[in-house]
C-alpha positions in Angstrom: -10.7 -39.1 -9.4 -13.8 -36.9 -9.8 -12.5 -34.6 -7.0 -9.2 -34.1 -8.8 -11.0 -33.1 -12.0 -13.2 -30.7 -10.1 -10.1 -29.0 -8.5 -8.5 -28.7 -11.9 -11.7 -27.2 -13.3 -12.0 -24.7 -10.5 -8.4 -23.6 -10.9 -8.9 -23.1 -14.6 -12.2 -21.3 -14.1 -10.5 -18.9 -11.5 -7.6 -18.2 -13.9 -10.0 -17.5 -16.8 -12.1 -15.2 -14.6 -9.0 -13.3 -13.4 -7.8 -12.8 -17.0 -11.3 -11.7 -18.0 -11.3 -9.0 -15.2 -7.9 -7.8 -16.3 -8.9 -7.7 -20.0 -12.1 -5.7 -19.1 -9.7 -2.8 -18.2 -8.2 -2.9 -21.7 -6.3 -5.3 -23.9 -3.9 -5.5 -26.8 -4.5 -7.7 -29.8 -1.5 -9.3 -31.6 -1.3 -11.8 -34.5 1.3 -14.5 -34.2 3.4 -15.7 -37.1 1.1 -18.6 -37.8 -2.0 -16.3 -37.9 -3.4 -16.9 -34.4 -5.0 -13.8 -33.0 -4.2 -13.4 -29.3 -5.7 -10.8 -26.9 -3.6 -9.9 -23.8 -4.4 -7.5 -21.0 -2.8 -4.1 -21.2 0.0 -3.6 -18.7 -0.9 -0.9 -16.3 1.9 1.1 -14.7 1.1 3.9 -12.3 -0.4 4.6 -9.0 -3.9 3.8 -8.2 -5.9 5.8 -5.7 -6.1 2.8 -3.4 -2.3 2.4 -3.5 -1.7 6.0 -2.6 -4.2 5.8 0.2 -2.7 2.6 1.6 0.8 4.1 1.4 -0.3 7.2 3.3 -2.2 5.2 5.9 0.9 3.0 6.5 3.1 6.0 6.8 0.7 7.7 9.3 0.6 4.5 11.3 4.4 4.3 11.3 4.7 7.9 12.5 2.1 7.4 15.2 3.8 4.3 16.4 7.1 6.1 16.9 5.4 9.2 18.3 3.6 7.1 20.9 6.7 5.0 21.7 9.2 7.9 22.1 6.9 10.6 23.4 6.5 14.1 22.0 9.6 15.6 23.5 12.0 12.8 22.4 10.3 12.6 19.0 10.8 16.3 18.4 14.5 16.0 19.4 15.0 13.3 16.9 13.3 15.2 14.2 15.5 18.2 15.0 18.6 16.0 14.5 17.3 15.0 11.1 16.6 18.6 10.1 20.3 19.4 10.8 21.5 16.6 8.5 21.9 16.0 4.8 19.3 16.8 2.2 17.9 13.3 2.4 17.7 13.4 6.2 15.9 16.8 5.9 13.4 15.2 3.6 12.9 12.4 6.1 12.4 15.0 8.8 9.8 16.8 6.8 7.9 13.5 6.1 8.2 12.3 9.7 7.4 15.6 11.4 4.5 15.3 13.8 1.6 17.1 12.3 -2.0 17.5 13.6 -3.1 14.2 12.1 -0.3 12.3 13.8 -1.0 13.9 17.2 -4.7 13.4 16.9 -4.4 9.7 16.0 -1.9 9.2 18.9 -4.3 10.9 21.3 -7.2 8.9 20.1 -5.3 5.6 20.5 -4.1 6.6 24.0 -7.7 7.5 24.9 -9.0 4.2 23.6 -6.3 2.2 25.3 -7.1 3.9 28.6 -10.3 2.0 28.6 -8.7 -1.3 27.8 -5.8 -1.3 30.3 
């Protein structure tokens, strides 16, 4: 019985701490019909620097994976096919084009894997 109470207490304490962290970034105060004052965290919409960096890192990893799997010649051929397509395909070709960062990461991974295998 004591253990169940402790688990319930820990769950509630974590929930309160999470709400406190969210409210530290800003909150909105409202008054209900019965006069109760309630503070709620502000909703945040937008891109955080961490979200942008994570998205770019995942995109780079995706490009490097395909670049290494297909090889530079086949990869360039597929990008050329995309460049000849619709506007959306051309945008995809621009995003997926192998730039210096893609090639450097692929070379670094190949170099590191040469020691492992």
